[in-house]
C-alpha positions in Angstrom: 131.2 128.1 17.0 133.2 131.4 17.6 136.5 130.7 18.7 136.0 132.5 22.0 133.3 129.8 23.1 136.2 127.7 24.5 136.9 130.3 27.3 134.0 130.3 28.9 134.3 126.5 29.9 134.0 125.7 33.6 137.5 124.8 33.2 138.9 127.9 32.8 136.9 130.0 35.5 139.2 132.0 37.1 142.1 132.4 34.3 143.2 135.7 33.4 143.9 136.5 29.8 147.6 135.9 30.0 146.6 132.2 30.9 144.1 132.1 28.2 146.8 133.2 25.7 148.8 130.1 26.8 146.6 127.4 26.7 145.0 129.3 23.4 147.5 127.7 21.0 146.5 124.2 22.0 142.9 124.3 21.2 141.3 123.2 18.1 137.6 122.6 17.0 135.7 119.5 17.3 132.2 118.5 16.3 130.2 115.2 16.3 127.2 114.1 14.6 124.3 112.7 16.0 124.8 109.7 18.7 128.3 109.6 17.3 131.0 108.0 19.8 133.6 110.9 20.7 135.4 108.7 23.1 135.5 104.8 24.2 135.6 103.4 27.4 139.1 101.4 27.9 141.0 103.4 25.4 143.9 105.6 25.7 143.1 109.1 26.6 144.6 111.1 23.4 142.7 114.5 24.1 139.6 116.1 26.0 136.6 117.6 24.6 135.6 121.2 26.1 131.5 121.2 25.0 130.2 124.0 23.4 127.3 123.2 21.6 124.6 119.9 22.2 124.9 117.3 25.1 127.2 114.5 25.7 126.1 111.3 27.2 128.7 109.3 29.8 127.9 105.8 29.7 129.4 102.7 31.4 128.6 99.4 29.5 124.3 100.1 29.0 123.9 102.3 31.9 124.0 105.9 31.4 125.9 108.2 34.2 125.4 111.4 33.1 124.3 113.9 30.2 127.0 116.6 30.1 125.7 120.2 29.3 127.6 122.9 27.5 130.8 124.6 28.8 131.9 121.3 30.6 134.4 118.8 29.8 134.8 115.4 29.2 137.7 113.1 29.1 140.1 115.2 31.5 140.6 112.5 33.6 142.3 109.8 31.3 144.8 112.6 30.6 145.4 113.6 34.2 146.1 109.8 35.3 147.2 108.3 32.4 144.7 105.1 32.7 142.7 104.3 29.9 139.1 105.8 29.6 136.6 104.9 32.4 133.3 105.4 30.3 132.1 106.2 27.0 131.2 109.5 26.0 128.4 109.8 22.8 127.3 113.0 21.5 123.2 113.8 22.0 120.5 113.6 19.8 121.9 117.0 18.0 125.3 116.2 18.0 127.9 118.0 19.9 130.4 120.9 19.3 133.4 122.5 21.1 136.9 122.4 21.0 139.8 119.6 21.9 142.8 119.7 23.5 145.3 116.6 23.1 147.1 115.0 25.4 150.5 116.4 24.3 148.7 120.0 24.4 147.5 119.3 28.0 150.7 118.1 29.1 152.3 121.4 27.8 149.8 123.3 29.7 149.8 121.4 32.8 153.9 121.8 32.7 154.1 125.5 32.0 156.5 127.5 34.2 153.5 129.3 35.4 152.2 126.8 37.9 148.9 129.1 38.7 147.5 127.7 35.6 147.6 124.2 36.0 146.5 124.7 40.0 143.6 126.7 39.0 142.9 124.2 36.1 143.2 121.5 38.4 141.0 123.3 41.0 138.0 123.7 38.4 138.2 120.2 37.7 138.1 119.0 41.2 135.1 121.1 41.3 133.6 119.4 38.4 134.3 116.1 39.5 132.7 116.5 42.9 129.3 117.7 41.1 129.7 114.7 39.1 130.3 112.3 41.9 127.2 113.4 43.7 125.1 112.9 40.5 126.4 109.4 40.0 125.9 108.9 43.8 122.2 109.9 43.1 121.6 108.1 40.2 123.2 104.8 41.9 120.8 105.3 44.6 117.4 106.1 42.2 118.7 103.0 40.5 119.4 100.8 43.9 115.6 102.2 45.0 114.2 100.8 41.9 115.6 97.7 42.1 114.4 97.6 45.9 111.0 98.4 44.5 111.1 95.6 41.9 112.4 93.2 44.4 109.7 94.1 47.0 107.0 93.6 44.4 108.4 90.1 44.0 108.4 89.2 47.1 105.1 90.5 47.9 103.6 88.7 45.0 105.3 85.3 46.5 103.9 85.9 49.4 100.4 86.1 48.1 100.8 82.8 46.4 102.1 81.4 49.9 98.8 82.6 51.2 96.9 81.3 48.7 98.6 78.0 49.0 98.3 77.8 52.8 94.5 78.6 52.2 94.5 75.4 50.4 96.1 73.1 52.9 93.9 74.8 55.7 90.9 73.8 54.3 92.6 70.0 53.4 92.8 69.7 56.9 90.6 67.4 59.1 87.8 69.1 61.0 
């Protein structure tokens, strides 16, 4: 990992060199092994993770919500709203490397006298979240379609069984 990798993260799009210099002291390297849990659903948000290498799977219980690619961020929602983490993030099959920003670091950045930093970070995050919502909606539709198809097969099977039973009843009717 090169120390400049974090600057290419989507969270920092449109920030100038002065903004990046304000953020830089709050950045620290992080590395996670294959399938290692990065953050757990329900825990307090203590840091965010800027992915530089590898992929991160986002899960809610057993449901896979997303696979997050390099140059994206996970864990920011809990830092912004102060609520417990809404999902679990797990490093992919090659692990994950990147950079962290602690809750304290995020608070210092977002409360900086230059409000344009916070505005740009939040706009970038909003764009990222819109994409995530669209992807989750599509995942939900795909899952719903799958369930509907399974239910349709089950109903068709019951109908076929009923048809066979009706044939037997009809044969047993007089004349």
